[in-house]
N, C-alpha and C positions, 0 to 999 in steps of 0.2 A: 365549536371544537372544545373538548374538555382540556383540563389542565395538563393531564398526562400526555395527550396527543400534541399539545402545543410544545411541551418540553421535548418530546421525541422529534417533532418537526424542526425545532430550533437546533437540537443536537445534530440531526442529520444534515441540515443546511451548512452548519459550521464545519462538520466533518468533511463534507463534500468540497467546501471551499479550501480547507487546508489540504485535502487530498489533491485538489486541482493544481495548487501551487507545487506540491511535491511531485505530481505527475509531470508537470511542465519541465521541472528540473531533470527528472529521469528520462523523459521523452527526448529532450534535446541531447542529453548525454549519450543515450543509447544510439540515436541516429548519427551523431558525430563519430562515435566509436566504430559503428558498423558500416555506415553508408557515406561517411565523409562530409565535407562541408557542402551543403545543398546538393548532395548527390553527384558532385562533380567527379568524384573518384571514390573507389572503395575506401572505407575508413580503416584505421590500423587494426581493428579487430573483426574485419569482415568474415573471416573464416571461423571465428569464435563468437557467434551471436549470443549464445546462452551465457557465457562468461561476461560479455559486454552488458547484457541485460541485468545480471546480478550486480555488477559494479555500479551501473547507473542508478539502479533502484535502491541500492544501499545508501547512496548519497541522498536520494529522495526520501528514504526512510528517516534519516536524521532530521530533515526539514519537517516531515510529517509529525514526528514525536514532539518536537518543540511546539508546533502549532496546536497539536491536539491537547497537550498538557496545559499550555498556558492560555488557550482560548476555547477550543471546542468542548472540552470536558473539564474546564477549570473548577466548576462547582461540584464535581464528583470526588469522592475519596479515591485514593490510589491503594493498590495492594502491595503489602510487604515493605520491608525497610529500604528497598531501592526505589521506592516511589513508582512502582509498576514498570520501570524501564526494562527489566529482564523479561517479564511477561510480554510487554509490548514488542520487543525485538524478536522474541521467540514466535509470537503470532505472525508478525510481519514476515519473518523468514519462512515459516511454514506456508503461509498464504502466497508467498512469491512463487512457490512451486506451481500454482495454477497457471499463471501466464507463461511461465517457463515451459510447462508441458504443452500449452497451446502453440508456442513458438517452435518447440522441438517437433511437434506433429506437422506443422506447416513446412518447416525446413527439411526434415529428414524422412517423413512419411509421404508428404505430398510433393516434395522436391521443389518448393517455391522459395526463392531467395531474393525477391525484389524488395525494395523499401516498402512498397504498398502492402505486399503480403506479410512481411515481418510486422508492420505496424497494425494491420487488422488483426492478426492472430494474437500478438502479445499485448498491444496497447489499446485494443478495442474489446475483443472477446475476453481475453485473459484478464484484463484490467477490471472489466465489469464484474466478472465472477469473483475475482480476488477482493474487490472492494466490498461486495456484499458479505463475504465471509469475514473480512476484517471488522466491519462495523458491528456485526453480531458478536464476534469474539471479544472485541474491546469493551463493549458494554457488559458482557457477561463475566469476563475474567480480569480486566485491568482497571477500568474506571467505573467504580460501583456507586450506586446511590448511597448517600450517607447512612441510611438505616440498614442497608444490606452490609455495608462495611462494618458497622458496629456489631451486627449479628454474627458475622464471620469471625470477628475478633473474639467475641464472647465464647464462641464454639471451640476456639483453639486454645 
């Protein structure tokens, strides 16, 4: 395996580890808000699953940024004076639309509202698609290779 592929594999593994922790935080939060404690009763936001998803995943996003910046992409340069925070949160917010759309389709088009249906639509299908989109976007727009960051600075 070449140097570039090793670096890509290492970044991807770290990104997925950080994402796994952030996902666990968001998954537990979402399920507590929508489906209650171990499914014993409906959660306080059972009728508002999209809002609950956004709230839980915003908390997960904070966990994800800290882990991505300080571990997964620590060797990469960041974009802009805010250290890439604004770009990071914009990308996360936009890509959160993917699982929200999957959840909305399951809930409001297919009329499925069980915990299993919610989790498969939002936290399996939507999460996989959103993760792929975020990984590409973070590497492209937020956490740049040092030589690309320098080239971008010189161009502006």
